[in-house]
KOLTORPA-42488 format. One record per residue (C-alpha): residue number from 0; y, z, x. Coordinates in steps of 0.1 Angstrom, whole numbers, plus 5000, padded with zeros to 4 digits. Example, Ala and Ser with C-alpha at 12.3 -4.5 7.8 and 13.67 -1.06 7.14 Angstrom:
<r i="0" y="4955" z="5078" x="5123"/>
<r i="1" y="4989" z="5071" x="5137"/>
***
This chain:
<r i="0" y="5000" z="5000" x="5000"/>
<r i="1" y="5034" z="4991" x="5014"/>
<r i="2" y="5062" z="5016" x="5018"/>
<r i="3" y="5081" z="5000" x="4990"/>
<r i="4" y="5052" z="5004" x="4966"/>
<r i="5" y="5047" z="5040" x="4977"/>
<r i="6" y="5083" z="5047" x="4966"/>
<r i="7" y="5081" z="5032" x="4931"/>
<r i="8" y="5085" z="5057" x="4902"/>
<r i="9" y="5050" z="5049" x="4888"/>
<r i="10" y="5034" z="5055" x="4922"/>
<r i="11" y="5052" z="5087" x="4927"/>
<r i="12" y="5042" z="5100" x="4892"/>
<r i="13" y="5006" z="5090" x="4899"/>
<r i="14" y="5006" z="5110" x="4931"/>
<r i="15" y="5021" z="5140" x="4914"/>
<r i="16" y="4996" z="5139" x="4885"/>
<r i="17" y="4967" z="5136" x="4910"/>
<r i="18" y="4976" z="5170" x="4925"/>
<r i="19" y="4952" z="5197" x="4914"/>
<r i="20" y="4981" z="5221" x="4913"/>
<r i="21" y="5000" z="5200" x="4888"/>
<r i="22" y="4969" z="5193" x="4867"/>
<r i="23" y="4962" z="5231" x="4865"/>
<r i="24" y="4997" z="5238" x="4854"/>
<r i="25" y="4997" z="5212" x="4827"/>
<r i="26" y="4963" z="5224" x="4815"/>
<r i="27" y="4975" z="5260" x="4814"/>
<r i="28" y="5006" z="5249" x="4793"/>
<r i="29" y="4984" z="5230" x="4768"/>
<r i="30" y="4960" z="5259" x="4766"/>
<r i="31" y="4988" z="5283" x="4758"/>
<r i="32" y="5001" z="5260" x="4731"/>
<r i="33" y="4966" z="5256" x="4716"/>
<r i="34" y="4960" z="5293" x="4716"/>
<r i="35" y="4993" z="5301" x="4700"/>
<r i="36" y="4993" z="5275" x="4672"/>
<r i="37" y="4955" z="5274" x="4666"/>
<r i="38" y="4943" z="5309" x="4676"/>
<r i="39" y="4908" z="5306" x="4661"/>
<r i="40" y="4902" z="5274" x="4678"/>
<r i="41" y="4916" z="5288" x="4711"/>
<r i="42" y="4893" z="5319" x="4709"/>
<r i="43" y="4863" z="5296" x="4705"/>
<r i="44" y="4871" z="5279" x="4739"/>
<r i="45" y="4861" z="5309" x="4760"/>
<r i="46" y="4827" z="5293" x="4771"/>
<r i="47" y="4846" z="5265" x="4788"/>
<r i="48" y="4862" z="5288" x="4813"/>
<r i="49" y="4831" z="5310" x="4816"/>
<r i="50" y="4810" z="5279" x="4824"/>
<r i="51" y="4833" z="5268" x="4852"/>
<r i="52" y="4832" z="5302" x="4868"/>
<r i="53" y="4794" z="5302" x="4866"/>
<r i="54" y="4793" z="5269" x="4883"/>
<r i="55" y="4813" z="5283" x="4912"/>
<r i="56" y="4794" z="5315" x="4913"/>
<r i="57" y="4761" z="5298" x="4917"/>
<r i="58" y="4772" z="5284" x="4950"/>
<r i="59" y="4790" z="5315" x="4964"/>
<r i="60" y="4759" z="5335" x="4977"/>
<r i="61" y="4743" z="5306" x="4996"/>
<r i="62" y="4777" z="5296" x="5009"/>
<r i="63" y="4784" z="5330" x="5023"/>
<r i="64" y="4749" z="5331" x="5039"/>
<r i="65" y="4755" z="5297" x="5056"/>
<r i="66" y="4790" z="5305" x="5068"/>
<r i="67" y="4781" z="5339" x="5082"/>
<r i="68" y="4749" z="5328" x="5099"/>
<r i="69" y="4765" z="5297" x="5114"/>
<r i="70" y="4797" z="5316" x="5124"/>
<r i="71" y="4778" z="5344" x="5142"/>
<r i="72" y="4754" z="5320" x="5159"/>
<r i="73" y="4783" z="5298" x="5172"/>
<r i="74" y="4801" z="5329" x="5184"/>
<r i="75" y="4768" z="5340" x="5201"/>
<r i="76" y="4778" z="5377" x="5201"/>
<r i="77" y="4766" z="5403" x="5177"/>
<r i="78" y="4791" z="5428" x="5190"/>
<r i="79" y="4819" z="5408" x="5175"/>
<r i="80" y="4803" z="5413" x="5141"/>
<r i="81" y="4805" z="5451" x="5144"/>
<r i="82" y="4841" z="5450" x="5157"/>
<r i="83" y="4853" z="5427" x="5129"/>
<r i="84" y="4835" z="5447" x="5103"/>
<r i="85" y="4848" z="5480" x="5115"/>
<r i="86" y="4884" z="5467" x="5118"/>
<r i="87" y="4882" z="5451" x="5084"/>
<r i="88" y="4871" z="5484" x="5068"/>
<r i="89" y="4898" z="5504" x="5085"/>
<r i="90" y="4924" z="5478" x="5074"/>
<r i="91" y="4911" z="5478" x="5038"/>
<r i="92" y="4912" z="5516" x="5036"/>
<r i="93" y="4947" z="5519" x="5048"/>
<r i="94" y="4961" z="5491" x="5026"/>
<r i="95" y="4943" z="5500" x="4994"/>
<r i="96" y="4955" z="5536" x="4998"/>
<r i="97" y="4990" z="5523" x="5002"/>
<r i="98" y="4986" z="5502" x="4971"/>
<r i="99" y="4974" z="5533" x="4951"/>
<r i="100" y="5004" z="5553" x="4964"/>
<r i="101" y="5028" z="5524" x="4954"/>
<r i="102" y="5014" z="5524" x="4919"/>
<r i="103" y="5021" z="5561" x="4916"/>
<r i="104" y="5056" z="5557" x="4929"/>
<r i="105" y="5063" z="5529" x="4904"/>
<r i="106" y="5049" z="5550" x="4876"/>
<r i="107" y="5071" z="5580" x="4885"/>
<r i="108" y="5102" z="5559" x="4888"/>
<r i="109" y="5098" z="5536" x="4858"/>
<r i="110" y="5080" z="5560" x="4834"/>
<r i="111" y="5062" z="5533" x="4814"/>
<r i="112" y="5045" z="5557" x="4791"/>
<r i="113" y="5074" z="5581" x="4785"/>
<r i="114" y="5084" z="5586" x="4749"/>
<r i="115" y="5053" z="5572" x="4733"/>
<r i="116" y="5041" z="5607" x="4722"/>
<r i="117" y="5006" z="5596" x="4712"/>
<r i="118" y="4982" z="5622" x="4698"/>
<r i="119" y="4948" z="5618" x="4717"/>
<r i="120" y="4930" z="5628" x="4685"/>
<r i="121" y="4941" z="5595" x="4669"/>
<r i="122" y="4925" z="5574" x="4696"/>
<r i="123" y="4891" z="5558" x="4693"/>
<r i="124" y="4871" z="5567" x="4724"/>
<r i="125" y="4841" z="5547" x="4713"/>
<r i="126" y="4859" z="5515" x="4719"/>
<r i="127" y="4860" z="5523" x="4757"/>
<r i="128" y="4822" z="5530" x="4756"/>
<r i="129" y="4817" z="5496" x="4740"/>
<r i="130" y="4838" z="5480" x="4767"/>
<r i="131" y="4819" z="5496" x="4796"/>
<r i="132" y="4784" z="5492" x="4780"/>
<r i="133" y="4776" z="5527" x="4790"/>
<r i="134" y="4779" z="5520" x="4827"/>
<r i="135" y="4790" z="5545" x="4853"/>
<r i="136" y="4807" z="5541" x="4886"/>
<r i="137" y="4781" z="5545" x="4914"/>
<r i="138" y="4785" z="5575" x="4937"/>
<r i="139" y="4789" z="5571" x="4975"/>
<r i="140" y="4752" z="5573" x="4982"/>
<r i="141" y="4743" z="5549" x="4954"/>
<r i="142" y="4770" z="5525" x="4965"/>
<r i="143" y="4757" z="5524" x="5001"/>
<r i="144" y="4721" z="5520" x="4989"/>
<r i="145" y="4731" z="5492" x="4965"/>
<r i="146" y="4743" z="5473" x="4996"/>
<r i="147" y="4707" z="5471" x="5007"/>
<r i="148" y="4688" z="5445" x="4987"/>
<r i="149" y="4653" z="5453" x="4974"/>
<r i="150" y="4644" z="5417" x="4983"/>
<r i="151" y="4663" z="5389" x="4999"/>
<r i="152" y="4655" z="5367" x="4969"/>
<r i="153" y="4670" z="5393" x="4945"/>
<r i="154" y="4702" z="5394" x="4964"/>
<r i="155" y="4707" z="5357" x="4959"/>
<r i="156" y="4694" z="5356" x="4924"/>
<r i="157" y="4717" z="5385" x="4912"/>
<r i="158" y="4747" z="5371" x="4932"/>
<r i="159" y="4752" z="5405" x="4951"/>
<r i="160" y="4776" z="5394" x="4977"/>
<r i="161" y="4774" z="5425" x="4999"/>
<r i="162" y="4736" z="5423" x="4999"/>
<r i="163" y="4738" z="5386" x="5008"/>
<r i="164" y="4762" z="5394" x="5036"/>
<r i="165" y="4740" z="5421" x="5050"/>
<r i="166" y="4710" z="5398" x="5050"/>
<r i="167" y="4730" z="5370" x="5066"/>
<r i="168" y="4741" z="5393" x="5094"/>
<r i="169" y="4705" z="5404" x="5101"/>
<r i="170" y="4693" z="5368" x="5098"/>
<r i="171" y="4719" z="5357" x="5124"/>
<r i="172" y="4709" z="5385" x="5147"/>
<r i="173" y="4673" z="5375" x="5145"/>
<r i="174" y="4681" z="5338" x="5151"/>
<r i="175" y="4703" z="5347" x="5181"/>
<r i="176" y="4674" z="5369" x="5195"/>
<r i="177" y="4649" z="5341" x="5191"/>
<r i="178" y="4674" z="5316" x="5205"/>
<r i="179" y="4690" z="5286" x="5188"/>
<r i="180" y="4674" z="5263" x="5213"/>
<r i="181" y="4639" z="5276" x="5202"/>
<r i="182" y="4647" z="5271" x="5165"/>
<r i="183" y="4671" z="5242" x="5164"/>
<r i="184" y="4657" z="5230" x="5130"/>
<r i="185" y="4665" z="5263" x="5114"/>
<r i="186" y="4701" z="5264" x="5126"/>
<r i="187" y="4706" z="5227" x="5117"/>
<r i="188" y="4692" z="5233" x="5082"/>
<r i="189" y="4716" z="5262" x="5075"/>
<r i="190" y="4745" z="5242" x="5090"/>
<r i="191" y="4739" z="5211" x="5070"/>
<r i="192" y="4731" z="5232" x="5038"/>
<r i="193" y="4766" z="5246" x="5041"/>
<r i="194" y="4781" z="5211" x="5042"/>
<r i="195" y="4761" z="5202" x="5011"/>
<r i="196" y="4773" z="5233" x="4992"/>
<r i="197" y="4809" z="5225" x="5000"/>
<r i="198" y="4803" z="5190" x="4986"/>
<r i="199" y="4789" z="5206" x="4954"/>
<r i="200" y="4820" z="5228" x="4951"/>
<r i="201" y="4842" z="5197" x="4955"/>
<r i="202" y="4824" z="5181" x="4925"/>
<r i="203" y="4828" z="5213" x="4904"/>
<r i="204" y="4865" z="5216" x="4913"/>
<r i="205" y="4872" z="5184" x="4894"/>
<r i="206" y="4866" z="5204" x="4863"/>
<r i="207" y="4892" z="5230" x="4871"/>
<r i="208" y="4919" z="5218" x="4848"/>
<r i="209" y="4895" z="5218" x="4818"/>
<r i="210" y="4884" z="5253" x="4827"/>
<r i="211" y="4920" z="5265" x="4829"/>
<r i="212" y="4928" z="5249" x="4795"/>
<r i="213" y="4898" z="5268" x="4779"/>
<r i="214" y="4906" z="5301" x="4796"/>
<r i="215" y="4943" z="5301" x="4786"/>
<r i="216" y="4936" z="5290" x="4751"/>
<r i="217" y="4911" z="5318" x="4747"/>
<r i="218" y="4935" z="5344" x="4762"/>
<r i="219" y="4964" z="5335" x="4739"/>
<r i="220" y="4942" z="5328" x="4709"/>
<r i="221" y="4924" z="5361" x="4712"/>
<r i="222" y="4953" z="5385" x="4721"/>
<r i="223" y="4984" z="5366" x="4710"/>
<r i="224" y="5018" z="5364" x="4727"/>
<r i="225" y="5030" z="5392" x="4705"/>
<r i="226" y="5007" z="5417" x="4722"/>
<r i="227" y="5029" z="5415" x="4752"/>
<r i="228" y="5057" z="5434" x="4734"/>
<r i="229" y="5036" z="5465" x="4728"/>
<r i="230" y="5030" z="5471" x="4765"/>
<r i="231" y="5061" z="5454" x="4779"/>
<r i="232" y="5072" z="5483" x="4800"/>
<r i="233" y="5038" z="5489" x="4815"/>
<r i="234" y="5033" z="5452" x="4822"/>
<r i="235" y="5067" z="5450" x="4838"/>
<r i="236" y="5060" z="5480" x="4860"/>
<r i="237" y="5026" z="5467" x="4872"/>
<r i="238" y="5040" z="5432" x="4879"/>
<r i="239" y="5071" z="5446" x="4896"/>
<r i="240" y="5050" z="5469" x="4918"/>
<r i="241" y="5026" z="5440" x="4926"/>
<r i="242" y="5055" z="5418" x="4936"/>
<r i="243" y="5068" z="5445" x="4959"/>
<r i="244" y="5034" z="5449" x="4974"/>
<r i="245" y="5030" z="5411" x="4980"/>
<r i="246" y="5064" z="5412" x="4998"/>
<r i="247" y="5051" z="5440" x="5020"/>
<r i="248" y="5020" z="5419" x="5027"/>
<r i="249" y="5043" z="5391" x="5038"/>
<r i="250" y="5060" z="5415" x="5062"/>
<r i="251" y="5026" z="5425" x="5076"/>
<r i="252" y="5016" z="5389" x="5080"/>
<r i="253" y="5048" z="5380" x="5098"/>
<r i="254" y="5046" z="5411" x="5121"/>
<r i="255" y="5009" z="5406" x="5131"/>
<r i="256" y="5006" z="5368" x="5132"/>
<r i="257" y="5041" z="5353" x="5131"/>
<r i="258" y="5031" z="5333" x="5100"/>
<r i="259" y="5053" z="5327" x="5069"/>
<r i="260" y="5039" z="5340" x="5036"/>
<r i="261" y="5058" z="5313" x="5017"/>
<r i="262" y="5043" z="5286" x="5038"/>
<r i="263" y="5008" z="5301" x="5033"/>
<r i="264" y="5013" z="5302" x="4995"/>
<r i="265" y="5024" z="5266" x="4995"/>
<r i="266" y="4993" z="5257" x="5015"/>
<r i="267" y="4971" z="5275" x="4990"/>
<r i="268" y="4991" z="5269" x="4958"/>
<r i="269" y="4962" z="5250" x="4941"/>
<r i="270" y="4938" z="5279" x="4947"/>
<r i="271" y="4962" z="5305" x="4934"/>
<r i="272" y="4971" z="5284" x="4904"/>
<r i="273" y="4934" z="5281" x="4896"/>
<r i="274" y="4927" z="5318" x="4901"/>
<r i="275" y="4955" z="5326" x="4877"/>
<r i="276" y="4944" z="5300" x="4851"/>
<r i="277" y="4908" z="5313" x="4851"/>
<r i="278" y="4916" z="5350" x="4857"/>
<r i="279" y="4890" z="5350" x="4885"/>
<r i="280" y="4895" z="5352" x="4923"/>
<r i="281" y="4858" z="5344" x="4927"/>
<r i="282" y="4864" z="5310" x="4913"/>
<r i="283" y="4884" z="5300" x="4944"/>
<r i="284" y="4865" z="5320" x="4971"/>
<r i="285" y="4848" z="5290" x="4986"/>
<r i="286" y="4880" z="5270" x="4988"/>
<r i="287" y="4900" z="5299" x="5002"/>
<r i="288" y="4873" z="5305" x="5029"/>
<r i="289" y="4875" z="5269" x="5039"/>
<r i="290" y="4913" z="5269" x="5040"/>
<r i="291" y="4915" z="5301" x="5060"/>
<r i="292" y="4891" z="5286" x="5086"/>
<r i="293" y="4913" z="5254" x="5087"/>
<r i="294" y="4943" z="5276" x="5093"/>
<r i="295" y="4930" z="5291" x="5125"/>
<r i="296" y="4907" z="5319" x="5116"/>
<r i="297" y="4873" z="5317" x="5132"/>
<r i="298" y="4842" z="5312" x="5110"/>
<r i="299" y="4826" z="5345" x="5116"/>
<r i="300" y="4858" z="5364" x="5108"/>
<r i="301" y="4863" z="5345" x="5075"/>
<r i="302" y="4826" z="5349" x="5066"/>
<r i="303" y="4827" z="5387" x="5071"/>
<r i="304" y="4862" z="5397" x="5059"/>
<r i="305" y="4866" z="5377" x="5027"/>
<r i="306" y="4833" z="5387" x="5010"/>
<r i="307" y="4837" z="5423" x="5021"/>
<r i="308" y="4873" z="5423" x="5008"/>
<r i="309" y="4861" z="5414" x="4973"/>
<r i="310" y="4845" z="5448" x="4971"/>
<r i="311" y="4866" z="5470" x="4994"/>
<r i="312" y="4901" z="5454" x="4993"/>
<r i="313" y="4911" z="5453" x="4956"/>
<r i="314" y="4948" z="5458" x="4961"/>
<r i="315" y="4959" z="5446" x="4927"/>
<r i="316" y="4933" z="5467" x="4910"/>
<r i="317" y="4945" z="5498" x="4930"/>
<r i="318" y="4981" z="5493" x="4919"/>
<r i="319" y="4970" z="5490" x="4883"/>
<r i="320" y="4946" z="5520" x="4883"/>
<r i="321" y="4971" z="5545" x="4897"/>
<r i="322" y="5000" z="5532" x="4875"/>
<r i="323" y="4977" z="5531" x="4844"/>
<r i="324" y="4967" z="5567" x="4851"/>
<r i="325" y="5003" z="5578" x="4850"/>
<r i="326" y="5010" z="5557" x="4819"/>
<r i="327" y="4981" z="5575" x="4801"/>
<r i="328" y="4994" z="5609" x="4811"/>
<r i="329" y="5030" z="5601" x="4801"/>
<r i="330" y="5019" z="5586" x="4768"/>
<r i="331" y="5001" z="5618" x="4757"/>
<r i="332" y="5028" z="5640" x="4770"/>
<r i="333" y="5011" z="5653" x="4802"/>
<r i="334" y="5033" z="5659" x="4832"/>
<r i="335" y="5012" z="5656" x="4863"/>
<r i="336" y="5021" z="5678" x="4893"/>
<r i="337" y="5023" z="5665" x="4928"/>
<r i="338" y="4989" z="5680" x="4936"/>
<r i="339" y="4973" z="5664" x="4905"/>
<r i="340" y="4988" z="5630" x="4916"/>
<r i="341" y="4972" z="5635" x="4950"/>
<r i="342" y="4939" z="5641" x="4933"/>
<r i="343" y="4944" z="5608" x="4914"/>
<r i="344" y="4947" z="5590" x="4947"/>
<r i="345" y="4917" z="5607" x="4962"/>
<r i="346" y="4895" z="5599" x="4932"/>
<r i="347" y="4907" z="5563" x="4930"/>
<r i="348" y="4901" z="5558" x="4967"/>
<r i="349" y="4864" z="5563" x="4960"/>
<r i="350" y="4860" z="5548" x="4925"/>
<r i="351" y="4880" z="5516" x="4933"/>
<r i="352" y="4855" z="5507" x="4961"/>
<r i="353" y="4826" z="5504" x="4936"/>
<r i="354" y="4844" z="5483" x="4910"/>
<r i="355" y="4831" z="5449" x="4919"/>
<r i="356" y="4804" z="5436" x="4896"/>
<r i="357" y="4805" z="5466" x="4872"/>
<r i="358" y="4812" z="5457" x="4836"/>
<r i="359" y="4844" z="5474" x="4824"/>
<r i="360" y="4849" z="5489" x="4859"/>
<r i="361" y="4886" z="5495" x="4854"/>
<r i="362" y="4879" z="5517" x="4823"/>
<r i="363" y="4851" z="5535" x="4841"/>
<r i="364" y="4874" z="5543" x="4870"/>
<r i="365" y="4902" z="5555" x="4847"/>
<r i="366" y="4877" z="5577" x="4827"/>
<r i="367" y="4864" z="5592" x="4860"/>
<r i="368" y="4900" z="5598" x="4872"/>
<r i="369" y="4910" z="5615" x="4839"/>
<r i="370" y="4880" z="5637" x="4840"/>
<r i="371" y="4886" z="5647" x="4877"/>
<r i="372" y="4923" z="5656" x="4871"/>
<r i="373" y="4912" z="5677" x="4841"/>
<r i="374" y="4945" z="5675" x="4821"/>
<r i="375" y="4944" z="5639" x="4808"/>
<r i="376" y="4922" z="5634" x="4777"/>
<r i="377" y="4895" z="5609" x="4784"/>
<r i="378" y="4903" z="5594" x="4750"/>
<r i="379" y="4936" z="5582" x="4764"/>
<r i="380" y="4918" z="5555" x="4783"/>
<r i="381" y="4916" z="5537" x="4749"/>
<r i="382" y="4953" z="5530" x="4753"/>
<r i="383" y="4946" z="5505" x="4780"/>
<r i="384" y="4923" z="5483" x="4759"/>
<r i="385" y="4952" z="5463" x="4746"/>
<r i="386" y="4970" z="5460" x="4780"/>
<r i="387" y="4941" z="5454" x="4804"/>
<r i="388" y="4937" z="5417" x="4797"/>
<r i="389" y="4973" z="5409" x="4805"/>
<r i="390" y="4970" z="5426" x="4839"/>
<r i="391" y="4944" z="5400" x="4851"/>
<r i="392" y="4970" z="5377" x="4866"/>
<r i="393" y="4986" z="5405" x="4886"/>
<r i="394" y="4952" z="5418" x="4898"/>
<r i="395" y="4938" z="5384" x="4907"/>
<r i="396" y="4969" z="5372" x="4926"/>
<r i="397" y="4974" z="5405" x="4945"/>
<r i="398" y="4937" z="5409" x="4953"/>
<r i="399" y="4934" z="5373" x="4965"/>
<r i="400" y="4965" z="5374" x="4986"/>
<r i="401" y="4955" z="5408" x="5000"/>
<r i="402" y="4922" z="5394" x="5012"/>
<r i="403" y="4938" z="5363" x="5027"/>
<r i="404" y="4963" z="5384" x="5047"/>
<r i="405" y="4935" z="5408" x="5057"/>
<r i="406" y="4916" z="5378" x="5071"/>
<r i="407" y="4945" z="5367" x="5092"/>
<r i="408" y="4953" z="5402" x="5105"/>
<r i="409" y="4917" z="5412" x="5113"/>
<r i="410" y="4912" z="5378" x="5130"/>
<r i="411" y="4943" z="5383" x="5151"/>
<r i="412" y="4933" z="5419" x="5158"/>
<r i="413" y="4899" z="5408" x="5171"/>
<r i="414" y="4911" z="5377" x="5190"/>
<r i="415" y="4895" z="5353" x="5165"/>
<r i="416" y="4927" z="5336" x="5155"/>
<r i="417" y="4944" z="5304" x="5167"/>
<r i="418" y="4980" z="5310" x="5160"/>
<r i="419" y="4993" z="5276" x="5171"/>
<r i="420" y="4968" z="5258" x="5148"/>
<r i="421" y="4978" z="5281" x="5119"/>
<r i="422" y="5014" z="5274" x="5124"/>
<r i="423" y="5008" z="5236" x="5126"/>
<r i="424" y="4986" z="5236" x="5095"/>
<r i="425" y="5010" z="5257" x="5074"/>
<r i="426" y="5039" z="5235" x="5085"/>
<r i="427" y="5018" z="5204" x="5076"/>
<r i="428" y="5022" z="5191" x="5112"/>
<r i="429" y="4984" z="5183" x="5114"/>
<r i="430" y="4959" z="5172" x="5088"/>
<r i="431" y="4943" z="5202" x="5070"/>
<r i="432" y="4908" z="5195" x="5085"/>
<r i="433" y="4886" z="5220" x="5101"/>
<r i="434" y="4891" z="5227" x="5138"/>
<r i="435" y="4867" z="5208" x="5160"/>
<r i="436" y="4848" z="5239" x="5172"/>
<r i="437" y="4845" z="5255" x="5138"/>
<r i="438" y="4846" z="5227" x="5113"/>
<r i="439" y="4810" z="5221" x="5104"/>
<r i="440" y="4794" z="5244" x="5079"/>
***
């Protein structure tokens, strides 16, 4: 195509409409309109979004296995796995605790539940039980044991990412001990399987706009735009705190790596738009892992930090849980002391780590926190039933961004980061293709 043709309005419009980011935004707008004007029809479209997320999830476990095994084997050093894992856990603990504290500060300053004067006796606690399906948050011992699969097949079949990650690390250790030169077919098979999985994900991603349309139509059709008014102050407090936290993540990213958060968001705008549209950060995990590797993070760091972060680094959920706890207390007229608020943080530090994969995990964590503090009626958790769904965007974006920043920082901390390549990729100075030494999966 000539330069003149490329500049024609029709050609420009075609290029814009071919962008996944634009397609997702258009699909979201149409979905909102359908859900608003035809709520019953919108509510019936939930399976569309759910089906897309299932298509992505079916590839996540084998992808993580391939990425981690290939990354560790190419690095050729098991000690780096321990270093990266330890540094990631330290980072996760510090940052999620800061997120919990920020939520409490926002709750104390903005007082989102003040003046509601709700009588706990009027709340239906059974609705929370229905939401959680009777599940309970695992204790520390159960959580650790749950990371160990009863069988390797079960870990993949049940999509237990931490179990798959553990098996992948052990498999890579065994392969390194045997020697890649003695088992070249095994390594080549895993390497090439990873490439095939990425191709599969590429096919599935073509359905992303349809999935976003279905998800947004269901959200608005089921809950309605008017529901936003009831919890406006709480929603504003959560989103405001999350925005401040994201700005702090940008400062951390600049301080540790010298990278611009805005340029990174531009680089990953399609993934973030899709995560918002489907209300699922797992839906973009494969693409985010690929882009982080392209942006200079080594394969083994990406393969270890990102999946672990989905269980240990839930920054958005942490902000929401601490702020929601204060909202419940204020709504029923309970004034929490400083000591009780410290108890809230300590309890949530533990319960927030076991949230991934547990049905109604936010309500279980809030119930456990209310019981531990002792002065908040557990029935007050029912207040969050109407607001929880509208927090998904905040949680998804903050969790996803937190894990991306964590990958950059931990990679830099462990010497597994190519800063010059990252700057070039984010500035669009080089094609966004994998680095020669880490491209093939």
